[in-house]
C-alpha positions in Angstrom: 179.5 184.1 4.0 179.1 180.2 3.5 175.9 178.9 2.4 172.7 178.2 4.4 172.8 174.6 5.2 169.0 174.1 5.8 166.3 172.5 3.8 165.2 175.9 2.8 168.4 176.7 1.5 168.7 173.4 -0.6 172.1 172.5 0.9 173.1 169.3 2.4 174.9 169.1 5.6 176.0 166.4 8.1 173.0 165.2 10.3 172.9 167.1 13.8 172.9 164.9 17.2 169.5 164.5 18.7 168.6 166.7 21.4 165.8 166.0 23.9 164.2 169.5 23.6 163.3 168.8 20.2 159.8 169.6 19.3 157.7 168.5 16.3 156.8 171.6 13.7 154.0 173.6 14.9 154.0 172.3 18.2 153.8 174.9 21.0 156.3 174.4 23.9 154.3 174.0 27.0 156.3 176.8 28.9 155.5 179.6 26.1 152.9 181.8 26.8 151.9 184.5 24.5 153.1 188.1 26.1 152.1 191.5 24.4 155.2 193.6 23.1 156.5 196.7 24.5 155.9 199.8 22.9 156.9 203.3 22.6 155.1 205.9 24.3 153.1 207.8 21.7 154.3 205.7 18.9 151.8 202.7 18.8 154.6 200.8 17.1 156.9 198.0 18.5 160.0 199.4 19.6 163.4 198.4 17.8 166.1 196.8 19.6 167.9 193.6 20.3 167.5 190.7 22.7 170.9 189.1 23.4 170.3 185.6 25.1 172.9 183.0 26.0 173.3 179.5 25.0 174.0 176.8 27.7 174.4 173.1 28.2 171.1 171.5 27.9 170.2 170.3 31.6 170.4 166.3 31.7 172.0 166.1 28.4 173.5 162.8 27.2 177.2 163.6 27.7 178.4 160.9 25.5 176.0 162.1 22.7 177.1 165.8 22.8 178.9 167.1 25.5 179.6 170.6 24.5 176.0 171.0 22.8 174.6 174.3 23.8 171.0 175.4 23.8 168.0 177.7 24.3 165.1 176.0 25.2 161.6 176.9 23.7 160.9 180.6 25.0 158.4 183.6 24.6 160.4 186.6 23.7 159.5 190.1 22.7 158.7 190.2 18.8 161.7 190.2 16.4 162.2 189.5 13.1 165.8 188.5 12.4 168.5 186.8 14.4 171.9 185.4 14.5 174.1 183.7 17.0 177.5 185.7 18.0 180.7 184.9 20.2 183.4 187.0 21.7 186.5 186.4 19.6 186.3 187.0 16.0 189.4 185.1 15.4 187.5 181.9 16.4 185.2 179.8 14.5 182.2 178.1 15.5 182.8 174.3 14.7 179.4 173.2 14.8 175.8 172.9 13.2 173.7 176.0 14.8 169.7 175.7 14.4 167.0 177.8 15.3 163.3 177.3 15.3 160.8 180.4 15.2 157.2 181.0 16.4 155.1 183.2 14.0 153.4 186.1 15.8 150.6 185.8 13.1 149.8 182.2 13.2 151.0 181.1 16.7 152.8 178.3 14.9 156.3 177.1 15.3 158.7 176.7 12.3 160.7 173.6 11.3 164.4 173.8 12.3 166.6 176.2 10.2 170.5 176.1 10.1 172.4 179.4 10.3 175.8 179.5 8.4 178.5 178.9 10.9 180.8 181.1 9.1 180.3 184.9 8.5 182.5 185.5 6.0 181.9 189.2 5.1 184.0 190.9 7.5 186.1 194.1 7.9 189.8 194.2 7.8 191.6 195.0 11.2 191.6 198.7 11.1 190.6 201.5 13.7 186.7 201.5 14.4 186.1 197.9 13.0 185.8 196.1 16.5 184.8 192.6 15.8 182.9 189.7 17.4 182.7 186.3 15.8 179.0 185.4 14.3 176.8 183.8 11.8 175.1 185.4 8.8 171.7 186.9 10.1 168.8 185.2 9.3 165.5 187.1 8.1 162.4 185.0 10.1 159.7 187.4 9.7 157.7 188.6 13.0 157.9 186.1 15.7 157.8 185.7 19.3 159.4 182.7 20.3 162.5 181.0 19.6 164.6 177.8 20.4 168.2 177.0 19.4 170.5 174.1 19.4 173.9 174.1 18.3 175.9 170.6 18.0 179.4 170.5 17.8 181.3 169.2 15.4 183.7 165.9 16.1 187.7 166.2 16.2 190.0 163.8 14.9 190.0 161.9 18.4 185.9 161.8 17.9 185.8 164.3 21.0 183.3 167.1 20.4 185.0 170.2 19.4 185.0 173.3 21.8 182.7 176.5 21.2 184.3 179.8 21.5 183.4 181.9 24.5 180.3 184.0 25.0 177.8 182.2 22.6 174.7 184.0 22.6 171.6 184.4 20.1 170.9 187.7 18.8 167.1 188.4 18.4 166.9 191.8 16.1 163.4 194.1 16.1 164.4 196.2 13.2 162.0 198.8 14.6 159.3 200.9 12.4 159.8 202.2 9.0 160.5 205.8 8.3 157.7 208.0 8.5 155.8 206.1 11.7 157.7 207.9 14.3 159.8 205.0 15.2 162.3 204.3 12.9 164.1 201.8 15.5 165.5 204.4 17.8 164.3 203.4 21.0 165.6 200.6 23.2 163.5 197.9 24.1 165.3 196.6 27.6 162.4 195.0 29.6 164.8 191.5 29.9 167.9 192.2 31.9 169.6 190.0 29.6 169.0 192.3 26.5 171.8 194.6 25.0 171.4 198.2 26.0 172.2 198.7 22.4 170.0 202.0 21.7 170.2 205.7 22.3 167.2 207.2 22.9 167.3 209.3 19.8 170.0 210.4 17.5 170.9 213.7 19.6 169.5 217.0 19.3 167.8 218.3 16.0 168.4 221.5 14.1 166.0 224.1 13.2 166.6 224.0 9.6 165.0 220.7 8.1 164.9 218.6 11.6 167.9 216.6 11.0 170.5 215.7 13.9 174.5 216.4 13.3 174.9 212.7 12.3 172.0 212.8 9.8 173.1 216.0 8.3 176.2 214.8 8.1 175.5 211.4 6.3 173.1 213.2 3.7 176.0 215.9 3.2 178.3 213.4 1.9 175.4 212.9 -0.9 175.1 216.3 -1.4 176.2 216.8 -5.1 173.2 214.1 -5.9 170.6 214.9 -3.8 169.4 218.1 -1.7 169.7 217.4 2.1 166.9 215.7 3.7 166.1 213.8 0.7 165.2 210.0 0.6 166.1 208.9 -2.5 169.1 210.4 -5.5 167.2 210.5 -8.6 168.2 208.5 -11.7 170.0 210.2 -14.6 170.1 209.6 -18.2 173.3 208.8 -19.9 174.1 212.6 -21.1 173.1 214.0 -18.0 175.1 211.5 -15.9 178.4 212.5 -17.9 178.1 216.0 -17.2 177.5 215.4 -13.9 180.6 213.4 -13.4 182.4 216.0 -15.2 181.0 218.9 -12.7 182.0 216.6 -9.4 184.5 218.1 -7.3 185.7 214.6 -6.3 188.9 213.5 -8.2 188.2 210.6 -10.2 189.8 208.8 -13.2 188.9 210.1 -16.4 186.6 208.3 -18.4 184.5 208.6 -21.3 182.5 205.3 -20.3 179.7 205.6 -17.5 176.5 204.2 -17.3 173.5 206.1 -16.5 173.1 206.9 -12.9 170.2 204.3 -11.3 167.9 205.6 -8.9 169.3 204.9 -5.0 167.4 204.9 -2.0 169.6 206.7 0.9 170.0 205.9 4.1 167.5 208.4 5.1 164.9 206.6 3.1 165.3 203.1 4.5 165.6 204.7 8.2 169.0 204.2 9.2 169.7 205.6 12.8 172.9 207.4 12.4 173.9 207.6 16.1 174.9 204.1 15.8 177.6 204.2 13.3 181.4 206.1 14.0 181.6 209.7 13.0 184.2 209.3 10.5 183.9 208.0 7.1 186.6 205.5 5.9 187.6 206.5 2.6 190.2 204.6 0.1 191.8 205.8 -3.2 189.7 204.3 -5.9 187.3 201.6 -6.6 188.9 198.7 -8.5 186.6 196.0 -7.9 183.0 195.5 -7.2 182.0 192.2 -5.0 178.9 190.7 -5.3 177.2 189.0 -2.3 174.1 187.6 -1.4 173.0 188.5 2.3 172.1 185.0 3.1 169.3 186.1 5.2 166.8 184.1 3.3 164.2 184.8 0.5 161.0 184.8 2.8 160.7 188.9 2.8 158.5 191.0 0.5 159.7 194.1 -1.2 157.9 196.0 0.9 160.1 194.5 4.0 163.3 195.3 2.5 163.9 198.5 4.3 163.2 196.5 7.8 165.7 193.5 6.5 168.2 196.2 5.9 167.7 197.9 9.1 168.2 194.5 10.6 171.4 194.0 9.0 172.7 197.3 9.9 171.7 196.7 13.5 173.2 193.2 13.8 176.3 194.3 12.1 176.9 197.5 14.5 175.4 196.2 17.9 175.7 192.4 17.8 179.0 192.1 15.7 180.5 195.5 16.8 181.4 196.9 13.5 181.9 200.6 12.7 178.9 200.7 10.2 176.9 198.2 7.9 179.4 196.2 5.9 178.2 196.4 2.5 178.5 199.7 0.4 175.0 199.1 -1.5 172.5 196.5 -1.0 169.6 195.3 -4.2 166.3 193.8 -3.0 164.4 191.2 -5.3 162.7 194.2 -6.8 165.4 195.9 -8.2 165.8 198.7 -5.8 169.3 200.0 -5.0 169.8 200.9 -1.4 172.9 203.1 0.0 174.4 201.0 2.7 177.6 202.0 4.3 177.6 206.0 5.0 180.0 208.3 3.2 178.5 209.1 0.0 177.4 206.5 -3.1 179.8 208.2 -5.3 183.0 208.1 -3.2 185.2 205.5 -2.7 184.0 204.2 1.0 185.8 201.5 2.5 183.2 198.6 3.3 183.4 195.1 5.2 182.5 192.7 3.0 185.7 190.8 1.6 188.3 190.4 4.4 191.6 191.0 2.5 190.1 193.2 -0.4 187.8 195.4 1.3 190.5 198.4 0.3 189.7 200.1 -3.1 186.5 198.2 -3.7 183.0 198.0 -3.3 180.4 195.4 -1.9 177.0 194.7 -3.3 174.6 192.4 -1.4 171.3 191.3 -3.3 169.2 190.6 -0.4 168.5 186.7 -0.3 170.2 183.4 -0.3 171.1 182.2 -3.8 172.4 178.9 -3.3 169.5 177.0 -4.8 167.2 180.1 -5.3 167.4 181.9 -8.9 167.8 185.6 -8.2 165.3 187.8 -9.8 165.7 189.4 -13.2 165.1 192.7 -11.6 167.8 192.3 -8.9 170.5 191.2 -11.5 169.9 194.2 -13.8 169.9 196.4 -10.9 173.5 195.0 -10.3 174.5 195.7 -13.7 173.1 199.2 -13.8 174.9 200.1 -10.2 178.3 198.7 -11.5 177.9 200.4 -14.8 177.7 203.9 -13.3 179.9 203.4 -10.1 182.4 201.7 -11.8 182.6 204.2 -14.7 182.9 207.1 -12.2 186.5 205.4 -11.5 187.4 204.6 -15.0 186.9 200.8 -14.7 185.7 198.4 -17.6 183.2 196.0 -16.0 184.2 193.5 -18.4 188.0 193.5 -17.5 190.3 192.0 -14.9 193.0 193.7 -12.7 195.6 192.6 -10.2 195.0 193.4 -6.7 197.1 192.6 -3.5 195.4 190.9 -0.5 195.8 192.4 2.9 195.3 188.8 4.5 192.9 185.9 4.7 192.6 182.5 4.9 192.7 182.1 0.8 194.9 184.8 0.0 197.6 185.6 2.6 199.0 189.1 2.9 201.0 190.6 0.0 199.7 188.0 -2.4 198.9 189.3 -5.9 195.7 188.1 -7.2 194.3 188.8 -10.6 190.4 189.4 -10.4 187.4 190.3 -12.8 186.4 193.8 -12.0 183.1 192.4 -10.9 183.7 189.6 -8.9 181.7 187.3 -6.7 182.9 187.1 -2.9 184.1 183.7 -3.2 186.7 184.7 -5.7 188.5 186.7 -3.0 187.5 184.4 -0.2 186.8 180.8 0.9 183.2 181.1 0.9 180.1 179.9 -1.1 179.1 183.6 -1.3 177.2 185.0 -3.5 175.4 181.6 -4.1 175.8 179.2 -6.9 172.8 180.7 -8.8 173.8 184.2 -8.3 177.5 183.7 -9.2 176.4 181.9 -12.5 174.5 185.4 -13.4 177.8 187.6 -12.6 178.9 187.1 -16.6 175.6 188.5 -17.9 176.1 191.2 -15.6 179.5 192.0 -16.8 178.2 192.3 -20.3 175.5 194.6 -19.4 177.1 196.8 -17.4 179.7 197.2 -20.2 177.0 197.8 -22.9 175.4 200.3 -20.3 178.7 202.1 -20.4 178.8 202.5 -24.2 181.6 199.8 -24.4 
């Protein structure tokens, strides 16, 4: 994904046109009255859900100053923690500057304007089950109950405002409660008629042996060699035990005596993934040749305790708002170095993700939660990426310090059929026109390669 443009991210952007509805930071709009959130019966926790609100031309706008501007005036909404802007056709781009202001549920204060990335470059290849909308990267804003949006068009060569894609909407995502609260984001909150009817009222009938739905059991079974059904995480292993486990595996993989110790991994049940949302079939490829490192672009204002909520928010946004088959990343890593399973299908298997258009096949995508254009990634996150790649690439006989030739399936940087030499551990920008994973994280990839190779015993 392209870098965020706001001052909080530290990337300069052309100044936006001034719109009449702008308010000073901290000011409450006169129309915004506080309202209680909806609750799930018996749960005592806010329901998870997505509020989808259309963006329209501002009333009385100066046509000479931005005829095609789209806005959402200051508005009180049900509580949410993540947002993004979507449009109907994934083949179109948003040629404009998209900005949001949000109101904190804790303080009642409005934030300053924050920019959204107008180009969401983590994307699936056009394969069955991967329906797509266009959209920005999602932004984690913390618990909020008010929102204001303005999208100002770029100017074309003849100085006319660029046209916007159809169906421009703001998606306000409530990731739901944490696992164990009785509300892991399964219930829809549909009081507003403009909301998406995203969530089923559960994940289907639960079996009597372990209390899992069929979809939950299917996801857990993909990791059955590594963790018992019903577990929330995969335990770490030492180097010798990892080598022995790899030799016993029923999965066909490249033979290699170089493999890093298996790190601990929080699997989907551990972060509260609603298995009823995703496509049932797991998309597998033949091998893993490349690990693409990303940043999620969701901002750095989350705590480590909130990381599962951030991940559930990304999952909900990818599936319900962007219309993908599952979360796009194969793995996520938070600022404290915790590793999470992303797309379902088994952490040790070659699961095709939706993270690097043109190179999703025979690769894996790792998203470090946060935005690292100006902010430095934590030591713990960097080391976790090295540990994960040393183990996973080792399963498929790959040298983390090496390179290899890949053939693009097509994107704006490398047309279909182009042969490209890529590092085995690459940044997203190596395979696509994007700033991802941010300059500060990209600069750490050399150290990650070296540490991963040492962990493999090379």
